[in-house]
C-alpha positions as CSV (number, residue, x, y, z in Angstrom):
1,M,37.7,-22.1,-51.9
2,T,39.9,-22.6,-48.9
3,Y,42.8,-22.8,-51.4
4,Y,42.5,-19.1,-51.9
5,N,41.7,-18.1,-48.2
6,I,38.0,-17.1,-49.1
7,P,36.3,-16.3,-45.6
8,E,34.5,-19.3,-43.9
9,D,31.2,-17.1,-44.0
10,I,31.4,-16.4,-47.6
11,R,32.4,-20.1,-48.5
12,D,29.3,-21.1,-46.4
13,K,26.8,-18.9,-48.1
14,I,28.0,-20.3,-51.4
15,M,27.5,-23.7,-50.5
16,N,24.1,-22.9,-49.1
17,I,23.2,-21.7,-52.6
18,Y,24.3,-25.1,-54.1
19,K,22.5,-27.3,-51.4
20,D,19.5,-29.7,-51.9
21,N,19.4,-28.5,-55.6
22,E,17.2,-30.2,-58.2
23,A,16.7,-30.2,-61.9
24,T,13.5,-30.8,-63.7
25,L,13.9,-32.5,-67.0
26,F,11.9,-31.6,-70.3
27,T,11.8,-33.9,-73.1
28,P,10.0,-34.0,-76.5
29,H,7.1,-35.9,-74.7
30,G,7.0,-33.2,-71.9
31,R,8.1,-32.6,-68.5
32,C,9.1,-35.3,-66.0
33,K,7.4,-35.5,-63.0
34,Q,10.2,-36.6,-60.8
35,K,13.0,-34.1,-60.1
36,V,16.8,-35.0,-60.3
37,P,18.9,-34.2,-57.4
38,M,22.2,-32.2,-58.5
39,N,24.9,-33.3,-56.0
40,N,27.7,-31.9,-57.7
41,G,29.2,-29.2,-60.3
42,V,27.8,-25.9,-61.0
43,K,24.4,-24.7,-62.3
44,Q,24.1,-24.4,-66.0
45,G,23.6,-20.7,-66.9
46,D,24.2,-19.1,-63.4
47,S,26.1,-16.0,-63.2
48,L,28.2,-17.3,-60.2
49,S,29.0,-20.7,-62.3
50,P,32.1,-19.4,-64.3
51,L,33.8,-17.9,-61.2
52,L,33.5,-21.2,-59.4
53,F,34.8,-23.1,-62.2
54,I,37.8,-20.7,-62.6
55,L,38.3,-21.1,-58.6
56,F,38.3,-24.9,-59.1
57,I,40.6,-25.2,-62.1
58,N,43.3,-23.0,-61.5
59,P,44.9,-24.8,-58.8
60,L,45.2,-28.0,-61.5
61,L,46.4,-25.5,-64.2
62,T,49.0,-24.0,-61.7
63,K,50.2,-27.7,-60.7
64,L,50.4,-28.6,-64.3
65,R,52.5,-25.6,-65.2
66,Q,54.8,-25.8,-62.1
67,S,55.9,-29.7,-63.0
68,G,58.3,-29.0,-65.6
69,C,56.7,-31.5,-67.8
70,G,55.0,-30.7,-71.2
71,Y,55.9,-30.1,-74.7
72,K,59.4,-28.6,-75.1
73,F,60.3,-26.6,-78.1
74,H,63.2,-27.8,-80.0
75,T,64.6,-24.1,-80.5
76,D,64.1,-23.2,-76.9
77,K,64.1,-26.4,-74.3
78,S,63.4,-23.9,-71.4
79,I,60.0,-23.1,-72.7
80,H,57.4,-25.9,-71.8
81,I,53.7,-26.2,-72.4
82,P,52.2,-29.0,-70.2
83,N,48.4,-28.4,-71.6
84,V,46.0,-26.3,-73.8
85,T,42.6,-25.2,-72.0
86,Y,39.6,-23.6,-73.3
87,S,36.6,-23.2,-71.2
88,D,36.0,-26.8,-69.5
89,D,38.0,-28.7,-72.1
90,N,41.8,-29.6,-71.0
91,T,44.3,-31.3,-73.4
92,L,47.7,-32.4,-72.0
93,I,50.7,-32.0,-74.4
94,T,54.0,-33.6,-74.0
95,S,57.2,-34.4,-76.1
96,S,57.4,-37.7,-73.8
97,Q,55.7,-40.8,-72.9
98,E,57.4,-40.1,-69.3
99,D,56.2,-36.4,-69.2
100,M,52.5,-37.5,-70.1
101,E,52.2,-40.0,-67.3
102,K,53.5,-37.5,-65.0
103,L,51.1,-35.0,-66.2
104,A,48.2,-37.8,-66.1
105,K,49.0,-38.3,-62.4
106,I,48.8,-34.9,-61.5
107,V,45.3,-34.8,-62.9
108,M,44.1,-38.1,-61.4
109,D,45.5,-37.0,-58.2
110,F,43.7,-33.6,-58.4
111,C,40.5,-35.5,-59.1
112,S,40.6,-37.6,-56.3
């Protein structure tokens, strides 16, 4: 959220929503007595979750696009497509092993 210059008070409010969350597991044998702490990710089904995921993933997609790597069309080398993303699935696409290694490094650096 800092990437988008979202004010600190709003970031703090959102962080408080996700602080000390727990989940209850339901199985065919019944409900588990012990709750599971939820330390990362977004709440499944929460109305804020899609927006938070977009805020998270967009900087990665921007870095991939700006890399200049990706699949290059034979008819127009100026067009390059580094990835195909749908929801939370992201597939890297390249015309060369070298480009794939560069894109993979961008993803790994982003995730660390």
